[in-house]
Each structure stands twice: as structure tokens, then as C-alpha cells.
N, C-alpha and C positions, 0 to 999 in steps of 0.2 A: 618332272617325275615320270619316267618310263610307265605306260598302262599296263597292268598286268592280267587284266581280264580274261583274255582266250591267248595262246598259244602263236595264233594269226597276228591276232593284233599288237602282240607283242613283237613279231617278228616286222610289221610295217613299223613300227615308232622305231624301232632299232636301226630300219632303212633309213628312215628320216635323219634320224641323228648323224647318221654317216654321212649323208649327200650332204646336212648340214654344214658339217665340220671341216670335210675337205674342201667345199667351196670357199668358204673363210679363209683358210690358206692357199687360193688362187689352184686348187688340183680339181682334175677332170677325170673321176672315175671308169676303165672300162666295167663294162655289167659283169664278166669274169671274176673282177678283180674285189668289185662288191658282195658278191655271191661266196668267195672265198672268205673276206673278212667278217662276211656274218656266221660264215660256219665256224672262224675261228673263235668268234666271240661266242657262240653259243657250247663252243665246245669247252671252253677254258670258265663257263659259267660266273661271267663278268656279273657282280651285280648293278641295278641298275642306277644307283646313286653314284658308282663307280664309270659308267660306261663312258660320259662327256669327257673327262680325262682321261680315259684311257685311249680314247679317237683322237684325242688333243696330241698327245703324246707321240701318237703313230703315226699323225699326220705331221708332227714337227721333226719328225726322224727321218722320215720321207723326205723332207726337203730338204734335209741337213744332208742326207746321205746319197741323192740323186741330182736334188734341184730341176727334176722337170716337170711340166704341169701333167702330164699324164699319166696315171697310175696304172699300169698292168698287172696280171695277178703275180706275173714271172719277176718283176721288178719287186713287188709290195712282199714276196714271200722270202725276196735275200734280206729284204729291211727288217723283216718281223725275225727273222732269223737269225739276225746281229744282231740285233736289239733284247734277244733272249741268252745269246752268248754271251753277252757283255752283265747279265745278269742287273738291268735297269729296270726300275719300276714303269710299266708302262700307264699305269693308271692310280697317282697317289693324290686323289682328287679329294678336298678335304670337304667332308659331310657337313649339311647345315646344322649350325647350332646358334643359340640366340645369343653366344658374345660377339659375332658376327652383325654389326648393321647391314651389309651388304649381300651378304654373302653364307660362309663360313667359316668352321676352323678345322686345324689340323688332325685327323683321327687317325688309329692305330692302320697301318698300310695294310695292304690284300696284297701282294703283287698278281699280275695276270699270268705271267707265264711260271709262277710254283716255284719263283727263286729263292732266296732264303732271307728271312726277315729280317736279318740282322741289317743289310742294306741299306744306308741314308735314305732320308724319306722326301729327299729333296727332289724336284723335277729331273727328270735326267739330261745330261747334257750332250746332246747329238753330234757335239766335235767331235766328243771320245772315238766317235765311229769312224773318224776319219784313220785312224789307229790299225783298222782290216787290212788285211791282205787285198789289195786291190785286184791282183790279178788271180787270185782263186775267187774272188766273190765276180768278176766279172766272166771268168769263166763258165761260174755255176749259173750265171743270168742267160750267157750264149744256150747253154745244155735246156735250160725250163721254155726258153723264148722259140728254140728249134721243136721242141714236144709238142709247143702250142701250135706254130706253123702246120705242123705235121695232121694233128688233128684238125685243124680247121681244113685244109686242103682234103683229107680224108672224109669230111660232114660238109665237104660243100654243096651237096646235091641233097642235103637232109632237111631237116624241120627247124634245126637250130639258128634261126633265124635272130634272134636276138645276141648271139654269141658275137657276131659277126660285125664289130665297127660300132655298135650302140653304144655310149657313154651315159654316164650320169655328170649332172651339172652342166651340161652343153647347152645351146639355145634350140635343136630339133625340138620341133610341136612333141612330136610321138613321145619323147621321154618327159617333158613336163606332163601329157597326160597320163603315160603310167604312174607317176609320181603322184600325181593328186587323184585317180581311180584308188590308189593304194591307200593314202591316207581315207578315202570313204570306206571303203571296205574294211579297214582297222575301227572306223567309227559304227561302222554296223555291226559287226562282231562284238563289240564291245556295248551297245547298247541298253537301254535301261539301268547302268552304272553310270555315277557320276566319276568322269574323267578330271583328275586333278591337275590343274594348271599351275604348276611350280614355277613361278618366274626368276629368273634370276638375272637382274640386275644388270651384275656386270657382264653376260652377253650381250647386251644393250649398249654398250660404251665401248667404241673404237677410236682411236688416234691416227688420223691419216696427216702422213706428211707430203711436202710439197713434190717429191720428186715420184710418188708412187699415185699422183692423181691423172686419171685418163684426159687426154685433151681433144676435145670438141671443137672444130671450126664451122662457123657457117657457108652451105654452100647454099648460093641465091637460086642455081638454077633448078633443085629441088624442096626449096621453100623448107628447110630442115639441115639442123647441127648432124655433119658426121662426125665419127671418130677418124681422128689420124693417127695413124698406124705408120711408124718410121720404122725401116729394118736395123737403123743404129741406136733406138731408143733405149735397147737393154743395155747397152754398152757405156752408155753418156754418165747414168751416175748409179754409184755403187748401192745407192740406198732404191734402186730403180725395184716395184714390185714388193712393197711388204708394208704388212700393214701392222698398227702396233695395238690388236685387241687382245694381246694375251700379255702375259709378263714377258720380261727382257728377254729372258732363254728366247723363242719364235722371233723375233724380232731381228737379234743378233744374229742368228742361224741366217734367213733370208739376205739379211744384208750382205752378211761376209759369202755368202754362195754366190750372187749376181756380182759381185764384185772384182771377182774373179773371170767373169767374162767380159771385161773391157777395160779401158782407163776411161779417168773422168773427164770427157769433153765436155764442161759445163756449157758451154757459150752453144754450142751446136753449129751448124753450119752456117755461111754467109747468106745464103738467103732466108735463112730463119729470121733474122733482122728485120727486114722490110715486111715478111708473112705476120710476122709479131704486130703491127700496127693495123695491116690490112684484118687480119680478125678481132683487133677490137674496133677497128671503124664498122665492121659489115655484124658485129655481135650489138653494138648501140644501134643500130641503122634500121635492123629488124626489129627491136623492140619500138621503136622510134614510131615507127610505119604502123604498127599494132596499137599503138596508143590510140583513144577516139577522138583525140582532135586533131590525129594527123592521118588516120584512114579516111581516104575519098568514099562517098555514099556509094552504094551498088547499083540505086536507082538515082538518076542523074534529073529525072525529069521535072523541070519547074523548081530544080534549087541551085539557090544561088552557089555561085564558084567559092564566096566567101563563108562559106557554112563551116570549112575545115581548113586547115593551116597545110599548104604544099612546099614542100620542098624542093628547089630547086639546085641541082646538079650543077657545079663550077664552069663544066664544058659549056652548058648551055646557056650561058651569059654573054659570049661573043654577040657583038652587032646589037645591043639591048642597051646602051648608054643610057643614062637617066632615069631608068625603071629600079623600082624597090623587090628585093628578092627577101626569101628565108632560105638560110644555107645550115650544112651540117658538114663539119671536117675537122680537122688537128690544128692547132695552133703551134705554128713552127715558125722559125728565121731563115730567111733565105741569106746568100752569100754578104750582101749589104748590111746585113743585123737588123733589116726590118722586119716586123710579123707579118705571117702570113698564113691563108686558112688554106687548109690541102687537104682534098678528098682522092679518092680511090683512081682520079684520073687527070687532075689539074690543080693549079694552085693560083693565089689571088692574094695582091698584097691588101693590107689593111690598112683604114686610120682611124685612130680611137678618138680624136679632138673633142667630138661632141655624144660621147657613149654613155651608155647607162646599161648598166649591171645588177643583174637578177642575184638571191643571194647565191653564196657559192664563192669558190677562190679559182683563179683562174691563174693556171700556169701555162709555160709552153710543153708541148706535147700531149697537152688534156685537149679531150673533144668537146666543143660547144655546138650551139644553135646560135646563127648569128643572124639580125637584118640589117639590112642597110641598103644605101643606093650605090648603085653601078656608075663609072663616070668612066669618061673617053681614055683616061690615060691607065686604062686596068686597073682600079683598086674601086676597094670597096669604103665608101664614108661609111662606118657603121653609128648605126645608131641605138641599137641593143646587142646584148651578149646573155647569154644564159646556159645552165647546165641541159642536157637531155631529161626528160621525163622519166622518173625514176617507174620501176612496173612491182606491186606486190608479189612476193613469192609465191602467194596462193596463185595468181594469175601466171606465172611464171608455170608450176606445176600443173595448173588446166593443159597449157598447151604441150608442154613439153617433159610433161608427166612419167613417159617413158624413158628419159634418157637420163641414165648416172653422172652426173658433174661429178659428184664428190670422191667416186669408185670404193665404198665402202664395202663393207662384204653386204653380199645378198643378207633379205633377212624376210623371213616366211610371213610375218604379220602385218596388217595393212596399216596404214598410216593412222586409221581412226582408234585401232587396237593399240599402237605404238604410244597416242597420245593419251590413252585412255590409263595405261601403265605409268607412264610420265606425269600424269597429275594425281596418283594413289600414292605413289612414292613423295611425300610432300617434303618428308626430313631429307630427304637428296641434296645435298648441296656442291658446290665448287669452292673452293679456295685460292684465291688468286692473290699471286705477288711478284712485284717486277723490282728490276734493279735488288737484288740478292747479291751485295756483296760478299763475297765469303770471304774476303780478305781484313773483313774489320772484327772484331772482340764482340760488338756490340750489338753485332749480329745475329751470333747465336745465341747470346742473352734473352735476344728477345725472343728467337724462334723456340727456345725451349719454354719460355712462359708460354706459348701461343699453342705449341702440342702436348702442353700440360693440360689447357683448358679443355682443348678437342678430344684429349683421351679420357677426359672426366665426364665427358655430355655426348652430342652425338657426333657421330664420329664421319668427318666428310667421304664422300665417294673418291674426290681429288684433291688433291693439291696441285695448282697450275704455277710453276718457279719460273718466269721470265728473266732473262738476264740483265745486264752484265753481272757476270758471277763476278767479278771484279771491276775496284772503284778505280782503276783507271787502264787505258789501252794496253793490251799483252803486246809485247814487244817479241819480235822473232830472235832474239837473241843467245838463245840456249841456257839465259839464267832465271827465267820464267815460268818454267814447266814444272819443277818441283814445286814451289809454291803454290802453285794455283791447283794442282793436283790435291795437294797438305790438304787446302779447303775443301772439296768435293771428300775426302776422306774423314774430314772432322764432321762435316755433313752426315756422311753415311752413319757417323759411332752414335750422334745423336740421335738420329730418326730408332735408328736399332734400339734403343732406350726404350721406346714404346712400343713392342712388341708386337701388338695387336694393331697399332697406325703401321708399322712396316709389313705387316702383312696383309694386311687385307685394303690400304686404301692405295691408291694409284698417285705416285708422286712424276707429274710431266715437267720435263727440263724445256724450255725454248730457249735458244743463244740470242745473246744479245748484241749491242756494237762492238763492246770491247772484248768479246771472246775469240778464242781463235777458233777457225781458219777461216775469214770470213773474204776478204779480197775485196771487199765493198760491194760485193754484188748478192742481190736479192734473183731467188730467194736463197737463205743461209742452209749448208747442212748443218748435221746435228754436230755436236762439241764430239771429239774425237773418242774413242773407246779409251785410248790410256789414260786419259785423266779420270776417268769415271766409271773406271772396273769394281773399284770399294761399294760403291752404291748399288752398282748392279748385283752386286754380290750380296750385300746385308739388305737391301729393300727389294722383296720379291715382286713389286708391280712397277718397279721405276722404268721410265719410259724417256729415252733421250729422243727428241725428234727434229724437224725442218723449223726455220720461221721463214714465213709464216705455216703454221698447220693448221688443221681444221678436227674438231671433236665430233663424231656421231653419237649420240645418247638419245636413244628412244628414236621419238619424231623428230630432233631438233638437229641442224647443225650449227658450230659454233665456230667461227673463226677468230684463231690468234694470231696477232700481230706486232712484234716489238718491233720499234720504231721510232723515234724523235721526231715523226712524219708533220707535226704539226710547224715546229721551229725550220723546217726543211721548205714547206711549202709555203710561209707567207715570207720568207726570205728571198724566194722566185715568183711571187706575184706577177703578175703582168697588169693588173687593173686590180687597184684595192680596193678590200671587201666594203660592201655598201651598206649602209644605216648603220642604225647603234642596236646590233644584232650581237648573238654571244659567239665567241667565236668557235669553241667547241661543237656549237651545233652547225655553223660553217662549214669546218672541216667535217663531221660525218658527211652532209649532205654532197660535198665536192667526192669522195670518196664513192658512196653508196651510189648516187645519180653516174659517176663517171664509171660505176663498177668496175673499179679497179684499185689497188691499195697503194698502188706510187705513179700518181701523175704527175713526173717528174722529166724532165729531159734526161737521158742518159749521160749529158756530163756532168750530172749535179747525181743520180742515183742509178747506179748501174745496173742491168737487169739482165739474166742469164736469156739468152733469147728462146732459144728451145722449153724454156720454164715459165714462160711469162704468162700461161694460161694458170698457173697457180698461184697469179696473183690477182685474178679475177672475184670478183665479188658478185657473183650471178650464176642462182637466183642469189636474190638477198639473203643473207644468213638470218637465222633466227638470233642468233646473238653475235657480238662483235666486241671483241676484247682489243682496243689499241692500247697496247701498255708503252705509255708516255711518260716523258718528265714532267709535262704538263698537271698541274693538280686533278686529283680524282674526281670523277664526274660521271653521271647515270643518267639515261633518260631514252625513250623510245621515239622511232624515226622510222616511218615505214611499215611499223610492225615486228621492226628489227631493234633488240635490245641493245643500244650499245653502251658500253663502259669503259673508262679506264681508270684502274686503282691506283695511280699516281708510282712515285718512286718509293719505295721502303725506307729508304734511309733518311731521303731529305723532305718526306711529308711527316715526320714524328713517328716512322714504324707504323703504318696504318695499311690495309690491304683491303680485299673486297673480297664480299662473298656472293657466290650466284645460286642462286634458287632455281632450277630450272621448271619446275611444277606450275610456280607464278610466274616464273619469266621476268623476275625481280632480282636488285641484287644492291646490298648496303655496303656499305662502306664502316669497316670496324676500327678498334683500335683500343689496346690496352690502356686501362685506368691508370693513371700518374700515383693514384696511392697503392698501386701494386707492382712498381717497376722496383 
């Protein structure tokens, strides 16, 4: 709730809300645009409870209309004028209602721009703005910008320093200081009055697809991660730079806007293939060298050399036959089909005759620590092989807490505050289903029973529905498009029978192996819009995303990956798993310790070279959903809650429910008596 104690406090609260909303859409506001928007909102007398959705619709309309990250006053005026011209509601935010367990219910709408009350209360579709005469609009923009340039040149020697280039939402220190000081001033003005902190839990829920995640690579010279900025990155994939933090409208807009900027060059350039493996290598190596067992002592006086483990580069083995070494690298095959260990500089052939391995599964292209004896034949007789030691998420955040590996919208609250909020909302849960076969009538019968149960009890915040959404592979013969689309149409109609659920619960759809159009390459793009139009129309918070994808909820990061990864790894193991251990734990340890969702050769599982960073598991997430055909399981590893809901139709229609407040999950099933 916007504090109403004094006009100055309200102004600062409105400014904070404007900055927060536009940042969420990756938009940077110039100061004159911010002041113009504040004046417009004040002139229209927007109620505090409608302010958030008013700003949401303005930001969404700007992204659809302009597609630019920099928001100037001139362009903002044109967008607002266009939205007023087409009589769209700019703030149809529902007010809080007890019927909504998360947020609110639809109220009587009040138009920001004093438009007719008879207009539909649905969120405006900014695609309608494209029907405006582009020539007249551009001409208007040029006229306004010309006036702004004249005004700037006229005041070049004046005191209006803030009007020259300073922007909200950018990184310079003075902007952040101004923002923080403004918050303190607002608090000082309202001192003595309790400021209501009305937490909207849906604002803390974001879905990030694989193609919008930032890429960070380790820079050995400066000992930190640097963000990789590729000039062609915006043209590689149409899903670039969109976050599903709102309903399907905004995400669809951002996708279609960027789709026009370039072709879908999924694999990237040839140099990115080698860069992909080097990035994996250096990420794990820096983690290993910070481990207490591998870090050399700062003061070596009187300390024995064997007090810590030392990794020897392969290029340092020459001329040292007969000695034993500990090495780190990637398992590969040479041209003769023999296994080798390869690091950033060299490779050496391996002999596994008397080797022993620790827990984990080892495949080609996975990274391992290896101990053995170097021989005159330029071979290593392997004695032991193991995975790199893991690092707790808390430890990683201590070192790289300033790096946003996820790419979620920036949150104003601290991690501690978000954790408290998460624990307070004990009833929040996520329902997870895998292999939702929409070509099977039994699926809809069971789903109806599940929806009836949840609609009469605590409503889940999100339904995470993983593919495949077809029981057999999708054939590109032109005959299967209609039945596939009809399956989603039936699902949309079924969800629409439960209005509260269709309005307030998120429905997240992650593609599986049988869905179009993957080509067998990870990460997989979302299911094409052609098949999902009715779902997006009837289900307000439907989100179709990539595989894998991430969820940012409060302080938690949840990774969702749909693949039959266990069978793939078992079929490609170089060394059989050791001991009588639970195979599910072996799998999780292999993925988490290796910090990658697909440690397989590219001949077995293809990976888009330019987006390999989207498959990394670094830092270790708070929860890892491995939707596999294997039987359901859930356990904790390295403070990460790992779970597999199992295949919905083949596991007697069971599913899994995750409770983020407790970081626990339960396997659920409909009682047989009620089926």
C-alpha cells in the first residue's frame, strides 16, 4: 500500500514504485520521463491500490510499442497518447479480496484516462497499438524530441544538471544515492505513523526462461566473473530479454518484439563450441581451488606440503614419469577411441585397469578429479576418479553475492527480508506434474478431480506442468498439428471451469521430449504460440517457457528440467557406479557436483553452444526439479531439495507438491475409492 501520510511521502513512494516497475521490464527511465509520469499520475488522481497495475500496463505498452530499453519523455508521451486514443484501461488491477489466497479479485474498473466504463476489464493487448499510423506517430516523436534538444541546448549553462542524461534504473552511484535518500526522506516525513507493508506475494514470483539468462564467464586474470556481452545476442533467439513475471500478455509482447530483430541462430558461432567447454572448466576449477582441501596455506613456514591437495596441470607432466599426480579435466575420446583427460592446455591418455571411483556417474565430457601414475608411454594409470567437490549456495553467495547469475528482476528487499516473507506464507505451494499427456482421456478425468480438490481447499500459487504433452513423438508431417492444438484447447476449457484458479494461480508449461519443435537440442524453446492460443486467452497467468527454466520465488531459486536424464547417463557411463548406493542420489550428485544439467557428449545430447550457460547449476539452487520417467523421489543434497514427480500417467497418476516455506515436498495421489 502506498503510504498517504504526507504529500512528499506519497510522491517518494510513487517514484519508488515507478522505478521498480520499469526495472522489472528491463527499462531505464530518464529523469524527465520520470517527472512527466509522476505529474500524469498525480493529474489523473490514480488510487493507490490501482497504481501498480497502471504502471504495469504503461510499461507493457511501451515495450510493445517502442521495443527500446531507454525511456525518454518524448516517446513516453506518444505511447500514453496512443493508449488513451484507443481507450484501453491502464490500471485494471484487482483490489485485495479474501477470495484470493495470493492477491486479489477483479473489482469494478476505473479508467486512468477517463475513458468509457463500458470497455472490457481485460488487460490491454499492446499489440493493438501497432495498428496506429506509424508515420504520424514517428513525426510526432521527432517534433517532441526536437523541442527537447532545443531546450537542452538553451539550458546548457544552467543549473538543470539532473536533466542532462541522468537516468533511473542505471548503475551510476549518484542515481542509487538519490533513490535511497528519497526513501529516507519519505520515511522521515511519515515518522510516528505506522507504515503498512502490504506484501503482494505474486510480485515475488518470477519465471526466467533459458534464453533470457545472462552469461557470466570466469576471468582468470581478475579472479572474478565477467558478463559476456555479444553484439549478436539479441538476434539469436526470439525469447531474448523477457521475463515471465506477469501474465501472458507481457511475456508474449516482449517475445514478439525481439523476434523481429533477427533470426533464430540457436547454435551461435563456431568459436562458442570451444568457449563452452572452457567456461565449464574454469567455473569448476575456480570452485575447486577455493575449497579448503585444495587451497594452499597463506603462511607455509613449517607446514608440510601434503597438508593440502595440489592439482597438477597436464602440461607439467612431461619428463616426470613414475610420479603420482592429482589432475583435473574433462573426459574425452581421442581419434583412436581411447579415453583421455583434457584440460585447458593438453590431454593425456588414461588406463582404467585398477581404478576405483567415488560416488557419482562418469560419462564422456564430464569433468573429474583424477589421481594416477604418469608413465613413459605418456599415459596415466588411474588409481582413483571422483567428481569435483561441491560448494554450498551460501558459500558461493558470500564470494559472488554481487553477481546476478539468474537474471531475475531486481528486488528492493534484502535476502533476509525475503526469507522471512517466504516462511510467513506457509500455505504457499507449487503443484508439479510431469508427462501430462493431453491425447489421453484419462488425463483430463484425473485433472478435473485434482482441480476440484484444490479449488475447495488451499489454492496453489503455481501449477508446474512439464511435458511431454503427447504420449508419442510429434511428427512434422502436417497431420498432427490439429490434434496437438486441440489437446491444449481442452485443457484451457477445463481450467476455465474453475474461475478462481484460472484467474489467480500460475500455470507454467515446460516442454518435453515429444513436443514440437526441439530438434534434440538443449535448451528447448517454449511450445509455439500457435498451439497454445486458447490457454493464454482463458488462463490469465499462463506461462509457456523453455526447458530448462528457473523460478525465482522470494529468496529461493528453483530449477526445472524435463528430460530422461537418468537413463541417458546410465547408458553412457564410462565407469560403473560403485557400491550399493541409491541410483537417484548418484544422479543428483553427478549433476550438482558437475554444475551442469547435461554432462553428456554432444553426440548423445546436443547443446546450443551459445546458451550452454543456461544449463549450469551454479550457484547450487534451493530446489531442483528433475522431471524424469523414473519413479518419484525427494531428498536434500548440499542444502538443495531435489525432487522428481515421476511420470503422471505411468505412476498411477501421482504428482508432487513443493512447500517453499518448509523446503519440503510430498508425493500426492488421488485415493482409489474416489476415482
